[in-house]
N, CA, C, O and CB atoms as a CASP TS submission, in Angstrom:
PFRMAT TS
TARGET T0000
AUTHOR 0000-0000-0000
METHOD Language model
MODEL 1
PARENT N/A
ATOM      1  N   MET     1      82.477 -38.096 -24.158  1.00  0.00           N
ATOM      2  CA  MET     1      81.950 -39.295 -23.542  1.00  0.00           C
ATOM      3  C   MET     1      80.503 -39.480 -23.983  1.00  0.00           C
ATOM      4  O   MET     1      79.731 -38.521 -23.983  1.00  0.00           O
ATOM      5  CB  MET     1      82.060 -39.223 -22.000  1.00  0.00           C
ATOM      6  N   PHE     2      80.137 -40.667 -24.348  1.00  0.00           N
ATOM      7  CA  PHE     2      78.783 -40.966 -24.803  1.00  0.00           C
ATOM      8  C   PHE     2      77.918 -41.417 -23.636  1.00  0.00           C
ATOM      9  O   PHE     2      78.424 -41.923 -22.634  1.00  0.00           O
ATOM     10  CB  PHE     2      78.805 -42.042 -25.898  1.00  0.00           C
ATOM     11  N   GLY     3      76.625 -41.233 -23.772  1.00  0.00           N
ATOM     12  CA  GLY     3      75.689 -41.609 -22.719  1.00  0.00           C
ATOM     13  C   GLY     3      74.519 -40.654 -22.705  1.00  0.00           C
ATOM     14  O   GLY     3      74.306 -39.900 -23.655  1.00  0.00           O
ATOM     15  N   TRP     4      73.778 -40.688 -21.650  1.00  0.00           N
ATOM     16  CA  TRP     4      72.611 -39.812 -21.514  1.00  0.00           C
ATOM     17  C   TRP     4      73.067 -38.379 -21.293  1.00  0.00           C
ATOM     18  O   TRP     4      73.975 -38.135 -20.498  1.00  0.00           O
ATOM     19  CB  TRP     4      71.700 -40.275 -20.349  1.00  0.00           C
ATOM     20  N   PRO     5      72.447 -37.427 -21.989  1.00  0.00           N
ATOM     21  CA  PRO     5      72.807 -36.025 -21.754  1.00  0.00           C
ATOM     22  C   PRO     5      72.338 -35.593 -20.371  1.00  0.00           C
ATOM     23  O   PRO     5      71.344 -36.105 -19.855  1.00  0.00           O
ATOM     24  CB  PRO     5      72.195 -35.108 -22.841  1.00  0.00           C
ATOM     25  N   GLY     6      73.047 -34.664 -19.786  1.00  0.00           N
ATOM     26  CA  GLY     6      72.676 -34.180 -18.466  1.00  0.00           C
ATOM     27  C   GLY     6      71.659 -33.061 -18.555  1.00  0.00           C
ATOM     28  O   GLY     6      71.975 -31.963 -19.013  1.00  0.00           O
ATOM     29  N   PHE     7      70.438 -33.334 -18.121  1.00  0.00           N
ATOM     30  CA  PHE     7      69.386 -32.321 -18.120  1.00  0.00           C
ATOM     31  C   PHE     7      69.152 -31.832 -16.705  1.00  0.00           C
ATOM     32  O   PHE     7      69.271 -32.592 -15.743  1.00  0.00           O
ATOM     33  CB  PHE     7      68.081 -32.878 -18.722  1.00  0.00           C
ATOM     34  N   VAL     8      68.820 -30.559 -16.587  1.00  0.00           N
ATOM     35  CA  VAL     8      68.476 -29.996 -15.289  1.00  0.00           C
ATOM     36  C   VAL     8      66.968 -30.107 -15.135  1.00  0.00           C
ATOM     37  O   VAL     8      66.220 -29.710 -16.029  1.00  0.00           O
ATOM     38  CB  VAL     8      68.962 -28.507 -15.152  1.00  0.00           C
ATOM     39  N   GLY     9      66.521 -30.638 -14.018  1.00  0.00           N
ATOM     40  CA  GLY     9      65.080 -30.752 -13.787  1.00  0.00           C
ATOM     41  C   GLY     9      64.720 -32.175 -13.433  1.00  0.00           C
ATOM     42  O   GLY     9      65.579 -33.033 -13.229  1.00  0.00           O
ATOM     43  N   GLY    10      63.426 -32.396 -13.366  1.00  0.00           N
ATOM     44  CA  GLY    10      62.918 -33.708 -12.987  1.00  0.00           C
ATOM     45  C   GLY    10      63.185 -34.750 -14.054  1.00  0.00           C
ATOM     46  O   GLY    10      63.268 -34.443 -15.243  1.00  0.00           O
ATOM     47  N   GLY    11      63.315 -35.972 -13.612  1.00  0.00           N
ATOM     48  CA  GLY    11      63.552 -37.056 -14.545  1.00  0.00           C
ATOM     49  C   GLY    11      62.265 -37.550 -15.173  1.00  0.00           C
ATOM     50  O   GLY    11      61.174 -37.238 -14.695  1.00  0.00           O
ATOM     51  N   CYS    12      62.384 -38.303 -16.219  1.00  0.00           N
ATOM     52  CA  CYS    12      61.235 -38.860 -16.921  1.00  0.00           C
ATOM     53  C   CYS    12      61.229 -40.355 -16.687  1.00  0.00           C
ATOM     54  O   CYS    12      62.213 -41.038 -16.973  1.00  0.00           O
ATOM     55  CB  CYS    12      61.274 -38.527 -18.445  1.00  0.00           C
ATOM     56  N   ASP    13      60.132 -40.864 -16.172  1.00  0.00           N
ATOM     57  CA  ASP    13      59.991 -42.287 -15.926  1.00  0.00           C
ATOM     58  C   ASP    13      59.183 -42.892 -17.070  1.00  0.00           C
ATOM     59  O   ASP    13      57.956 -42.793 -17.089  1.00  0.00           O
ATOM     60  CB  ASP    13      59.312 -42.558 -14.548  1.00  0.00           C
ATOM     61  N   ASP    14      59.866 -43.513 -18.015  1.00  0.00           N
ATOM     62  CA  ASP    14      59.193 -44.071 -19.187  1.00  0.00           C
ATOM     63  C   ASP    14      58.253 -45.215 -18.840  1.00  0.00           C
ATOM     64  O   ASP    14      57.371 -45.549 -19.631  1.00  0.00           O
ATOM     65  CB  ASP    14      60.213 -44.548 -20.184  1.00  0.00           C
ATOM     66  N   VAL    15      58.424 -45.816 -17.683  1.00  0.00           N
ATOM     67  CA  VAL    15      57.548 -46.914 -17.287  1.00  0.00           C
ATOM     68  C   VAL    15      56.141 -46.396 -17.026  1.00  0.00           C
ATOM     69  O   VAL    15      55.164 -47.088 -17.312  1.00  0.00           O
ATOM     70  CB  VAL    15      58.097 -47.627 -16.039  1.00  0.00           C
ATOM     71  N   VAL    16      56.028 -45.188 -16.486  1.00  0.00           N
ATOM     72  CA  VAL    16      54.727 -44.616 -16.151  1.00  0.00           C
ATOM     73  C   VAL    16      53.975 -44.206 -17.409  1.00  0.00           C
ATOM     74  O   VAL    16      52.761 -44.394 -17.492  1.00  0.00           O
ATOM     75  CB  VAL    16      54.894 -43.411 -15.221  1.00  0.00           C
ATOM     76  N   MET    17      54.673 -43.656 -18.378  1.00  0.00           N
ATOM     77  CA  MET    17      54.026 -43.193 -19.600  1.00  0.00           C
ATOM     78  C   MET    17      53.760 -44.388 -20.505  1.00  0.00           C
ATOM     79  O   MET    17      54.687 -45.047 -20.977  1.00  0.00           O
ATOM     80  CB  MET    17      54.898 -42.131 -20.327  1.00  0.00           C
ATOM     81  N   SER    18      52.504 -44.650 -20.734  1.00  0.00           N
ATOM     82  CA  SER    18      52.124 -45.790 -21.553  1.00  0.00           C
ATOM     83  C   SER    18      51.563 -45.320 -22.882  1.00  0.00           C
ATOM     84  O   SER    18      50.872 -44.302 -22.938  1.00  0.00           O
ATOM     85  CB  SER    18      51.105 -46.667 -20.822  1.00  0.00           C
ATOM     86  N   SER    19      51.849 -46.041 -23.942  1.00  0.00           N
ATOM     87  CA  SER    19      51.316 -45.672 -25.250  1.00  0.00           C
ATOM     88  C   SER    19      49.817 -45.915 -25.328  1.00  0.00           C
ATOM     89  O   SER    19      49.152 -45.392 -26.221  1.00  0.00           O
ATOM     90  CB  SER    19      52.027 -46.449 -26.349  1.00  0.00           C
ATOM     91  N   THR    20      49.277 -46.704 -24.402  1.00  0.00           N
ATOM     92  CA  THR    20      47.838 -46.968 -24.401  1.00  0.00           C
ATOM     93  C   THR    20      47.077 -45.966 -23.549  1.00  0.00           C
ATOM     94  O   THR    20      45.849 -46.024 -23.481  1.00  0.00           O
ATOM     95  CB  THR    20      47.563 -48.374 -23.904  1.00  0.00           C
ATOM     96  N   ALA    21      47.777 -45.058 -22.904  1.00  0.00           N
ATOM     97  CA  ALA    21      47.110 -44.093 -22.028  1.00  0.00           C
ATOM     98  C   ALA    21      46.167 -43.193 -22.806  1.00  0.00           C
ATOM     99  O   ALA    21      45.122 -42.800 -22.287  1.00  0.00           O
ATOM    100  CB  ALA    21      48.139 -43.247 -21.291  1.00  0.00           C
ATOM    101  N   SER    22      46.514 -42.862 -24.035  1.00  0.00           N
ATOM    102  CA  SER    22      45.669 -41.975 -24.818  1.00  0.00           C
ATOM    103  C   SER    22      44.648 -42.735 -25.658  1.00  0.00           C
ATOM    104  O   SER    22      43.841 -42.112 -26.348  1.00  0.00           O
ATOM    105  CB  SER    22      46.523 -41.112 -25.711  1.00  0.00           C
ATOM    106  N   ALA    23      44.664 -44.051 -25.617  1.00  0.00           N
ATOM    107  CA  ALA    23      43.737 -44.839 -26.426  1.00  0.00           C
ATOM    108  C   ALA    23      42.294 -44.635 -25.979  1.00  0.00           C
ATOM    109  O   ALA    23      41.377 -44.722 -26.796  1.00  0.00           O
ATOM    110  CB  ALA    23      44.101 -46.320 -26.355  1.00  0.00           C
ATOM    111  N   ASP    24      42.080 -44.365 -24.692  1.00  0.00           N
ATOM    112  CA  ASP    24      40.732 -44.169 -24.166  1.00  0.00           C
ATOM    113  C   ASP    24      40.300 -42.714 -24.194  1.00  0.00           C
ATOM    114  O   ASP    24      39.189 -42.396 -23.769  1.00  0.00           O
ATOM    115  CB  ASP    24      40.650 -44.690 -22.758  1.00  0.00           C
ATOM    116  N   ALA    25      41.143 -41.831 -24.681  1.00  0.00           N
ATOM    117  CA  ALA    25      40.833 -40.402 -24.692  1.00  0.00           C
ATOM    118  C   ALA    25      39.703 -40.115 -25.675  1.00  0.00           C
ATOM    119  O   ALA    25      39.625 -40.711 -26.749  1.00  0.00           O
ATOM    120  CB  ALA    25      42.084 -39.575 -25.056  1.00  0.00           C
ATOM    121  N   VAL    26      38.828 -39.187 -25.282  1.00  0.00           N
ATOM    122  CA  VAL    26      37.717 -38.789 -26.138  1.00  0.00           C
ATOM    123  C   VAL    26      38.217 -37.738 -27.122  1.00  0.00           C
ATOM    124  O   VAL    26      38.866 -36.769 -26.725  1.00  0.00           O
ATOM    125  CB  VAL    26      36.519 -38.244 -25.295  1.00  0.00           C
ATOM    126  N   VAL    27      37.922 -37.925 -28.380  1.00  0.00           N
ATOM    127  CA  VAL    27      38.338 -36.975 -29.407  1.00  0.00           C
ATOM    128  C   VAL    27      37.294 -35.877 -29.490  1.00  0.00           C
ATOM    129  O   VAL    27      36.119 -36.144 -29.741  1.00  0.00           O
ATOM    130  CB  VAL    27      38.527 -37.673 -30.788  1.00  0.00           C
ATOM    131  N   VAL    28      37.727 -34.639 -29.278  1.00  0.00           N
ATOM    132  CA  VAL    28      36.832 -33.488 -29.339  1.00  0.00           C
ATOM    133  C   VAL    28      37.299 -32.608 -30.488  1.00  0.00           C
ATOM    134  O   VAL    28      38.459 -32.198 -30.541  1.00  0.00           O
ATOM    135  CB  VAL    28      36.811 -32.695 -27.980  1.00  0.00           C
ATOM    136  N   THR    29      36.389 -32.324 -31.401  1.00  0.00           N
ATOM    137  CA  THR    29      36.749 -31.501 -32.553  1.00  0.00           C
ATOM    138  C   THR    29      36.685 -30.029 -32.182  1.00  0.00           C
ATOM    139  O   THR    29      36.097 -29.654 -31.167  1.00  0.00           O
ATOM    140  CB  THR    29      35.823 -31.794 -33.749  1.00  0.00           C
ATOM    141  N   ALA    30      37.291 -29.210 -33.010  1.00  0.00           N
ATOM    142  CA  ALA    30      37.258 -27.763 -32.793  1.00  0.00           C
ATOM    143  C   ALA    30      35.828 -27.252 -32.848  1.00  0.00           C
ATOM    144  O   ALA    30      35.470 -26.325 -32.121  1.00  0.00           O
ATOM    145  CB  ALA    30      38.125 -27.035 -33.836  1.00  0.00           C
ATOM    146  N   SER    31      35.011 -27.845 -33.701  1.00  0.00           N
ATOM    147  CA  SER    31      33.606 -27.450 -33.814  1.00  0.00           C
ATOM    148  C   SER    31      32.863 -27.707 -32.503  1.00  0.00           C
ATOM    149  O   SER    31      32.070 -26.875 -32.062  1.00  0.00           O
ATOM    150  CB  SER    31      32.925 -28.210 -34.967  1.00  0.00           C
ATOM    151  N   ASP    32      33.121 -28.859 -31.885  1.00  0.00           N
ATOM    152  CA  ASP    32      32.492 -29.178 -30.600  1.00  0.00           C
ATOM    153  C   ASP    32      32.929 -28.199 -29.524  1.00  0.00           C
ATOM    154  O   ASP    32      32.117 -27.749 -28.716  1.00  0.00           O
ATOM    155  CB  ASP    32      32.831 -30.610 -30.174  1.00  0.00           C
ATOM    156  N   ARG    33      34.209 -27.873 -29.517  1.00  0.00           N
ATOM    157  CA  ARG    33      34.723 -26.943 -28.509  1.00  0.00           C
ATOM    158  C   ARG    33      34.118 -25.562 -28.685  1.00  0.00           C
ATOM    159  O   ARG    33      33.785 -24.901 -27.702  1.00  0.00           O
ATOM    160  CB  ARG    33      36.249 -26.857 -28.583  1.00  0.00           C
ATOM    161  N   LEU    34      33.969 -25.116 -29.939  1.00  0.00           N
ATOM    162  CA  LEU    34      33.359 -23.808 -30.190  1.00  0.00           C
ATOM    163  C   LEU    34      31.899 -23.797 -29.773  1.00  0.00           C
ATOM    164  O   LEU    34      31.414 -22.804 -29.231  1.00  0.00           O
ATOM    165  CB  LEU    34      33.483 -23.432 -31.667  1.00  0.00           C
ATOM    166  N   GLU    35      31.191 -24.897 -30.023  1.00  0.00           N
ATOM    167  CA  GLU    35      29.785 -24.985 -29.638  1.00  0.00           C
ATOM    168  C   GLU    35      29.629 -24.846 -28.127  1.00  0.00           C
ATOM    169  O   GLU    35      28.738 -24.141 -27.652  1.00  0.00           O
ATOM    170  CB  GLU    35      29.179 -26.312 -30.115  1.00  0.00           C
ATOM    171  N   VAL    36      30.488 -25.512 -27.383  1.00  0.00           N
ATOM    172  CA  VAL    36      30.451 -25.414 -25.923  1.00  0.00           C
ATOM    173  C   VAL    36      30.808 -24.000 -25.477  1.00  0.00           C
ATOM    174  O   VAL    36      30.171 -23.449 -24.579  1.00  0.00           O
ATOM    175  CB  VAL    36      31.414 -26.436 -25.283  1.00  0.00           C
ATOM    176  N   LEU    37      31.825 -23.416 -26.103  1.00  0.00           N
ATOM    177  CA  LEU    37      32.250 -22.063 -25.750  1.00  0.00           C
ATOM    178  C   LEU    37      31.122 -21.062 -25.947  1.00  0.00           C
ATOM    179  O   LEU    37      30.835 -20.263 -25.056  1.00  0.00           O
ATOM    180  CB  LEU    37      33.461 -21.653 -26.580  1.00  0.00           C
ATOM    181  N   PHE    38      30.480 -21.103 -27.117  1.00  0.00           N
ATOM    182  CA  PHE    38      29.403 -20.154 -27.383  1.00  0.00           C
ATOM    183  C   PHE    38      28.188 -20.426 -26.509  1.00  0.00           C
ATOM    184  O   PHE    38      27.466 -19.494 -26.152  1.00  0.00           O
ATOM    185  CB  PHE    38      29.008 -20.205 -28.850  1.00  0.00           C
ATOM    186  N   GLY    39      27.952 -21.668 -26.162  1.00  0.00           N
ATOM    187  CA  GLY    39      26.867 -21.990 -25.238  1.00  0.00           C
ATOM    188  C   GLY    39      27.106 -21.379 -23.868  1.00  0.00           C
ATOM    189  O   GLY    39      26.190 -20.828 -23.258  1.00  0.00           O
ATOM    190  N   GLU    40      28.331 -21.477 -23.390  1.00  0.00           N
ATOM    191  CA  GLU    40      28.657 -20.896 -22.088  1.00  0.00           C
ATOM    192  C   GLU    40      28.633 -19.375 -22.140  1.00  0.00           C
ATOM    193  O   GLU    40      28.201 -18.730 -21.185  1.00  0.00           O
ATOM    194  CB  GLU    40      30.026 -21.380 -21.617  1.00  0.00           C
ATOM    195  N   LEU    41      29.091 -18.798 -23.243  1.00  0.00           N
ATOM    196  CA  LEU    41      29.027 -17.339 -23.389  1.00  0.00           C
ATOM    197  C   LEU    41      27.577 -16.854 -23.399  1.00  0.00           C
ATOM    198  O   LEU    41      27.269 -15.811 -22.823  1.00  0.00           O
ATOM    199  CB  LEU    41      29.742 -16.895 -24.681  1.00  0.00           C
ATOM    200  N   ALA    42      26.691 -17.604 -24.047  1.00  0.00           N
ATOM    201  CA  ALA    42      25.276 -17.241 -24.074  1.00  0.00           C
ATOM    202  C   ALA    42      24.687 -17.281 -22.672  1.00  0.00           C
ATOM    203  O   ALA    42      23.887 -16.418 -22.312  1.00  0.00           O
ATOM    204  CB  ALA    42      24.494 -18.180 -25.004  1.00  0.00           C
ATOM    205  N   GLU    43      25.076 -18.275 -21.875  1.00  0.00           N
ATOM    206  CA  GLU    43      24.595 -18.351 -20.490  1.00  0.00           C
ATOM    207  C   GLU    43      25.087 -17.155 -19.688  1.00  0.00           C
ATOM    208  O   GLU    43      24.329 -16.568 -18.916  1.00  0.00           O
ATOM    209  CB  GLU    43      25.056 -19.662 -19.824  1.00  0.00           C
ATOM    210  N   LEU    44      26.350 -16.792 -19.866  1.00  0.00           N
ATOM    211  CA  LEU    44      26.900 -15.653 -19.137  1.00  0.00           C
ATOM    212  C   LEU    44      26.226 -14.349 -19.546  1.00  0.00           C
ATOM    213  O   LEU    44      26.076 -13.441 -18.729  1.00  0.00           O
ATOM    214  CB  LEU    44      28.402 -15.555 -19.367  1.00  0.00           C
ATOM    215  N   ALA    45      25.821 -14.258 -20.803  1.00  0.00           N
ATOM    216  CA  ALA    45      25.158 -13.047 -21.289  1.00  0.00           C
ATOM    217  C   ALA    45      23.687 -13.009 -20.888  1.00  0.00           C
ATOM    218  O   ALA    45      23.020 -11.992 -21.076  1.00  0.00           O
ATOM    219  CB  ALA    45      25.284 -12.950 -22.805  1.00  0.00           C
ATOM    220  N   GLY    46      23.180 -14.109 -20.339  1.00  0.00           N
ATOM    221  CA  GLY    46      21.799 -14.142 -19.870  1.00  0.00           C
ATOM    222  C   GLY    46      20.789 -14.415 -20.961  1.00  0.00           C
ATOM    223  O   GLY    46      19.627 -14.031 -20.827  1.00  0.00           O
ATOM    224  N   GLN    47      21.185 -15.053 -22.014  1.00  0.00           N
ATOM    225  CA  GLN    47      20.249 -15.348 -23.105  1.00  0.00           C
ATOM    226  C   GLN    47      19.656 -16.728 -22.933  1.00  0.00           C
ATOM    227  O   GLN    47      18.845 -17.157 -23.753  1.00  0.00           O
ATOM    228  CB  GLN    47      20.945 -15.239 -24.468  1.00  0.00           C
TER
END
């Protein structure tokens, strides 16, 4: 029989998920993330 496969778990509401939801997201590069990480590590080390 054809149709939607039966999945166990919560359903997905495609109306809620919008393709424009990520349009306003800030792009953070790996370099930026590392800079923040090392900055926080320096604070924890007391430098």
